[in-house]
C-alpha positions as CSV (number, residue, x, y, z in Angstrom):
1,M,105.7,90.3,109.0
2,V,104.1,92.4,111.7
3,D,104.8,91.1,115.2
4,S,101.4,90.3,116.9
5,T,103.2,90.3,120.4
6,D,104.1,94.0,120.0
7,A,102.9,95.7,123.3
8,A,101.9,99.0,121.5
9,I,99.2,97.3,119.6
10,V,96.0,97.3,121.6
11,V,92.7,95.5,121.2
12,N,90.0,97.9,119.7
13,V,86.3,98.0,120.5
14,D,85.6,95.1,118.0
15,G,88.0,92.9,119.8
16,K,90.6,93.1,117.0
17,K,94.3,94.0,117.2
18,I,95.0,96.2,114.2
19,L,98.1,98.3,113.6
20,P,97.0,101.3,111.6
21,A,98.4,102.5,108.3
22,G,100.9,105.2,108.8
23,T,102.5,103.6,111.9
24,I,106.3,104.0,112.0
25,I,107.7,100.5,112.3
26,G,111.2,99.0,112.6
27,G,112.6,95.9,114.4
28,G,115.2,95.0,111.9
29,F,113.0,93.6,109.2
30,L,115.0,95.4,106.5
31,S,118.2,93.6,107.3
32,S,117.0,90.2,108.4
33,L,114.6,87.7,106.7
34,T,113.5,86.5,110.2
35,A,112.9,89.8,112.0
36,K,109.4,91.0,112.5
37,A,108.3,94.5,112.2
38,T,107.3,96.4,115.4
39,T,106.2,99.9,116.3
40,Q,109.3,101.9,116.3
41,N,108.9,105.7,116.4
42,D,112.6,106.4,117.3
43,A,116.1,106.3,115.8
44,D,115.5,102.5,114.9
45,A,112.7,103.4,112.6
46,E,112.8,101.6,109.0
47,G,109.7,102.5,107.4
48,V,105.9,103.6,107.6
49,L,103.2,101.0,107.4
50,L,101.4,101.4,104.2
51,Y,98.1,99.6,105.1
52,D,96.3,98.5,108.2
53,V,97.5,95.1,109.5
54,D,95.2,92.7,111.5
55,V,97.2,90.8,114.0
56,T,94.4,89.5,116.0
57,Y,95.3,85.9,115.2
58,G,99.0,86.1,115.0
59,D,101.8,87.7,113.0
60,A,100.6,89.0,109.7
61,P,102.2,90.4,106.5
62,G,102.4,94.1,106.0
63,A,103.9,96.5,103.4
64,A,106.1,99.4,104.5
65,V,107.0,102.7,102.7
66,I,110.8,103.0,102.8
67,H,111.1,105.7,100.1
68,G,108.7,108.4,99.1
69,F,106.5,111.3,100.4
70,I,104.2,111.0,103.3
71,S,101.8,113.7,104.8
72,K,102.3,114.1,108.5
73,A,98.7,115.0,108.9
74,K,97.7,111.5,107.8
75,L,99.7,109.6,110.3
76,P,98.2,108.2,113.5
77,A,100.8,109.6,115.6
78,A,103.5,112.4,114.9
79,P,106.8,111.0,113.9
80,D,109.6,111.6,116.5
81,V,112.3,113.9,115.3
82,A,114.9,110.8,115.6
83,A,112.4,108.7,113.5
84,V,112.4,111.3,110.8
85,T,116.2,111.4,110.7
86,A,116.4,107.6,110.6
87,L,114.0,107.4,107.7
88,R,116.3,109.1,105.2
89,G,114.5,107.9,102.2
90,I,111.0,109.5,103.3
91,K,110.2,113.0,103.0
92,F,107.6,114.1,105.5
93,L,105.3,116.8,104.2
94,V,103.5,119.3,106.5
């Protein structure tokens, strides 16, 4: 689940709160069934959001890439060096 109270998720021009695909997320969701994913572009990163997630009306399910290849050019924000290190199962392509 993606946490709708994450302060990094802002309301867009259409009045929706959408976390875009490619956002680096964490929050302990890999190790806990009750933890919610939040934006986490740092050493606590756990995955990369696969699809846009609309949290306008509350927490919503999302899918995360935890192993694979991802083009840095297609991400909404460049991954932090610490996040790249934390995401050992992901190879970032230039």
